[in-house]
C-alpha positions as CSV (number, residue, x, y, z in Angstrom):
1,M,80.8,107.5,80.2
2,T,84.3,106.2,79.2
3,L,87.4,106.8,81.2
4,S,90.5,106.5,79.1
5,M,94.1,107.7,79.6
6,E,96.9,108.6,77.2
7,K,98.8,105.5,76.3
8,S,102.2,106.5,77.6
9,W,100.9,106.4,81.2
10,K,99.3,103.0,81.0
11,Q,102.6,101.0,81.5
12,P,103.8,102.9,84.7
13,L,100.3,102.9,86.1
14,E,98.9,99.6,84.8
15,S,99.0,97.9,88.3
16,E,96.6,100.6,89.6
17,F,93.8,99.9,87.2
18,D,93.2,96.4,88.5
19,Q,93.2,97.4,92.2
20,P,89.9,97.1,94.1
21,Y,90.1,100.7,95.2
22,F,90.4,101.9,91.6
23,K,87.5,99.8,90.3
24,G,85.4,101.1,93.2
25,L,86.4,104.7,92.3
26,V,85.4,104.2,88.7
27,E,82.0,103.0,89.7
28,F,81.6,105.9,92.1
29,I,82.5,108.4,89.4
30,K,80.2,106.9,86.9
31,E,77.3,107.1,89.3
32,E,78.1,110.7,90.3
33,Y,78.3,111.9,86.7
34,T,75.0,110.1,86.0
35,M,73.1,111.5,89.0
36,H,74.7,114.9,89.5
37,T,76.5,117.7,87.6
38,C,80.2,117.1,88.1
39,Y,83.4,118.7,86.9
40,P,85.5,118.6,84.8
41,P,83.5,117.1,81.8
42,D,84.0,113.4,81.8
43,K,86.2,113.5,78.7
44,R,88.5,115.9,80.5
45,I,89.0,113.9,83.8
46,F,92.5,112.7,82.7
47,A,93.4,115.8,80.6
48,A,96.5,116.4,82.6
49,F,97.9,113.1,81.4
50,D,96.7,113.6,77.8
51,H,98.6,116.8,77.5
52,S,101.8,115.8,79.2
53,Q,103.0,112.3,78.2
54,F,105.0,110.3,80.8
55,E,108.3,110.4,79.1
56,K,108.0,114.1,78.1
57,T,107.0,115.3,81.6
58,K,109.6,117.7,82.9
59,V,107.7,119.6,85.7
60,V,105.0,118.6,88.0
61,I,102.6,121.1,89.7
62,L,100.3,119.7,92.3
63,G,96.8,121.1,93.1
64,Q,94.1,119.9,95.4
65,D,90.7,119.4,93.7
66,P,89.0,120.9,90.6
67,Y,87.2,124.2,90.5
68,H,83.5,123.4,91.3
69,G,81.9,126.3,89.4
70,P,80.3,126.1,86.0
71,H,82.6,125.9,83.0
72,Q,85.8,126.4,85.1
73,A,87.5,123.0,85.5
74,N,89.2,121.7,82.4
75,G,91.2,118.8,84.0
76,L,94.4,120.7,84.6
77,C,95.1,122.1,88.1
78,F,94.7,125.9,88.5
79,S,93.6,126.1,84.8
80,V,90.3,127.4,83.4
81,S,89.0,127.2,79.9
82,D,89.4,130.1,77.4
83,G,87.1,133.0,78.2
84,I,86.5,132.0,81.8
85,P,87.4,134.7,84.5
86,H,90.6,133.8,86.3
87,P,90.1,132.5,89.9
88,P,92.1,134.3,92.6
89,S,94.9,131.6,92.8
90,L,95.4,131.7,89.1
91,V,95.6,135.5,89.2
92,N,98.3,135.3,91.8
93,I,100.2,132.7,89.7
94,F,100.2,135.0,86.7
95,K,101.2,138.0,88.9
96,E,104.2,136.1,90.2
97,I,105.2,135.1,86.7
98,A,105.0,138.7,85.6
99,A,107.2,139.8,88.5
100,D,109.6,136.9,88.1
101,L,110.0,136.8,84.4
102,G,108.5,140.0,83.1
103,N,105.9,138.2,81.1
104,P,102.7,140.2,80.4
105,Y,99.6,139.1,82.2
106,P,97.8,136.7,79.8
107,K,94.2,137.0,78.6
108,S,93.5,133.2,78.8
109,G,93.7,131.2,82.0
110,N,93.9,128.0,80.0
111,L,97.2,126.3,81.0
112,E,97.2,123.7,78.2
113,R,100.1,125.7,76.7
114,W,102.1,124.7,79.8
115,A,101.0,121.1,79.8
116,D,101.9,120.7,76.1
117,Q,105.5,121.6,77.0
118,G,105.7,118.9,79.6
119,V,104.2,120.4,82.7
120,L,102.0,117.8,84.5
121,L,99.2,119.9,86.1
122,L,98.0,117.3,88.6
123,N,95.2,117.7,91.1
124,A,95.2,115.3,94.1
125,I,91.5,114.7,93.4
126,L,90.4,114.7,89.7
127,T,86.7,115.2,90.0
128,V,84.1,117.2,92.1
129,R,80.4,117.6,92.3
130,A,79.1,121.1,91.2
131,H,79.2,123.7,93.9
132,E,80.5,121.2,96.5
133,A,84.2,121.7,97.1
134,G,86.0,118.5,98.2
135,S,82.9,116.4,97.6
136,H,84.9,113.6,95.9
137,Q,87.6,113.4,98.6
138,R,88.5,110.0,100.2
139,K,86.9,108.0,97.3
140,G,90.2,106.7,95.9
141,W,91.6,109.6,93.9
142,E,94.2,110.4,96.6
143,T,95.5,106.9,96.4
144,F,95.7,107.0,92.7
145,T,97.4,110.4,92.4
146,D,99.9,109.5,95.2
147,N,100.9,106.5,93.1
148,V,101.2,108.7,90.0
149,I,103.8,110.8,91.9
150,R,105.6,107.7,93.2
151,A,105.8,106.3,89.6
152,I,107.2,109.5,88.3
153,S,109.7,109.6,91.2
154,E,110.8,106.0,90.7
155,E,110.9,105.7,86.9
156,R,112.1,109.2,85.9
157,E,115.0,111.5,86.8
158,G,115.5,115.2,87.0
159,I,111.8,116.2,87.4
160,V,111.1,119.6,88.9
161,F,108.2,119.3,91.5
162,L,106.5,122.5,92.5
163,L,104.7,122.0,95.8
164,W,102.6,125.0,96.8
165,G,100.8,125.1,100.2
166,G,100.7,122.6,103.1
167,H,98.6,120.0,101.2
168,A,101.1,119.8,98.3
169,K,104.2,119.9,100.6
170,K,103.1,116.7,102.3
171,K,103.6,114.9,98.9
172,S,107.3,115.5,99.2
173,K,107.6,112.2,101.1
174,L,106.6,110.4,97.9
175,I,109.5,112.0,95.9
176,D,113.1,110.9,95.9
177,G,114.9,114.2,96.5
178,N,118.2,112.7,95.4
179,K,116.9,112.2,91.8
180,H,114.6,115.2,91.5
181,H,114.2,118.9,92.4
182,I,111.6,119.9,94.9
183,L,110.6,123.6,95.2
184,T,108.1,124.6,97.9
185,S,106.3,127.8,98.9
186,G,103.0,129.0,100.2
187,H,99.9,128.5,98.2
188,P,98.9,131.1,95.6
189,S,95.5,131.6,97.2
190,P,94.9,135.1,98.5
191,L,94.9,133.9,102.1
192,S,98.4,132.6,101.8
193,A,99.7,135.1,99.2
194,N,98.6,138.1,101.1
195,R,100.5,136.9,104.2
196,G,103.7,136.9,102.2
197,Y,104.0,133.1,101.6
198,W,103.6,133.2,97.8
199,F,104.9,136.3,96.1
200,G,108.6,136.4,95.4
201,N,109.2,132.6,95.4
202,R,110.6,132.9,91.8
203,H,109.7,129.3,91.1
204,F,109.2,129.9,87.4
205,S,112.7,131.3,86.7
206,T,114.2,128.8,89.1
207,T,112.5,125.9,87.3
208,N,113.8,127.1,84.0
209,A,117.3,127.5,85.3
210,L,117.2,123.9,86.6
211,L,115.8,122.6,83.3
212,E,118.6,124.4,81.4
213,Q,121.2,123.0,83.7
214,M,120.0,119.5,82.8
215,G,120.0,120.3,79.1
216,K,116.3,120.5,78.8
217,A,114.3,123.3,77.1
218,P,112.9,125.8,79.5
219,I,109.1,126.3,79.9
220,D,107.5,129.3,78.1
221,W,105.4,130.4,81.1
C-alpha cells in the first residue's frame, strides 16, 4: 500500500513525516491493512486533504474515527459514499441544515461536495479495523491530526472551526481564537441530539455569515 497526501499539505506538515511516531504509525497501518479488513480503503485514508487543499481550506469540521461498517467510510468525517444509507449522525446533520437553511434533504451522504468547496472534514483518527470502533486509537493518529489543527491555526487566518461534542471541543485549545472562529455545540449523534444539544445550533448559516463577512464565498451545504 502507498500512503500519499495532496502536495499543498506537505510543506506545513513536512516535519511530521520524519517523526518516529509517524513512521511507527505507517508501519502499524500497513500491517493492519495487510492482516485485517480496515476502513476507509487505503487510497482514501488522506481523502480529506485531497479534497480540501491547505490554502483553500475555509472551514474545519472535526470527527472522531471512521465508520467501521462495510462500504461506509470514504475518508471524510461524517460522510458516506454514494448509495450508502445515512448513519444517524449524518441524518441529524442534514436535518439541521434543512431547518437552518431550508435546503432539501439530500439523497447522497457523500460530503465530497463540501470538501471541494474548502471544508476540511477531518477525523481525529483516520483508520479503523472493520466492525471494531476505536480500534486504531492511540497509535499515533491523534498526534498527527492535532498537529494538523495546530498548523492550520498557526499558518492560516479566519478559518471557521466547527467543534461538535466533547471530544471535538477539547481541540479548541489547539486553535488561536484571536485569529479564527470557533463554533461549538453538542454532537449530532442521536444520544446528544435528542437531549437538545444539537438541533438549533444554526452552525451552517452562521458559518456562511462569517465567511461572507471575511469576503469569502459561502458554502453550498
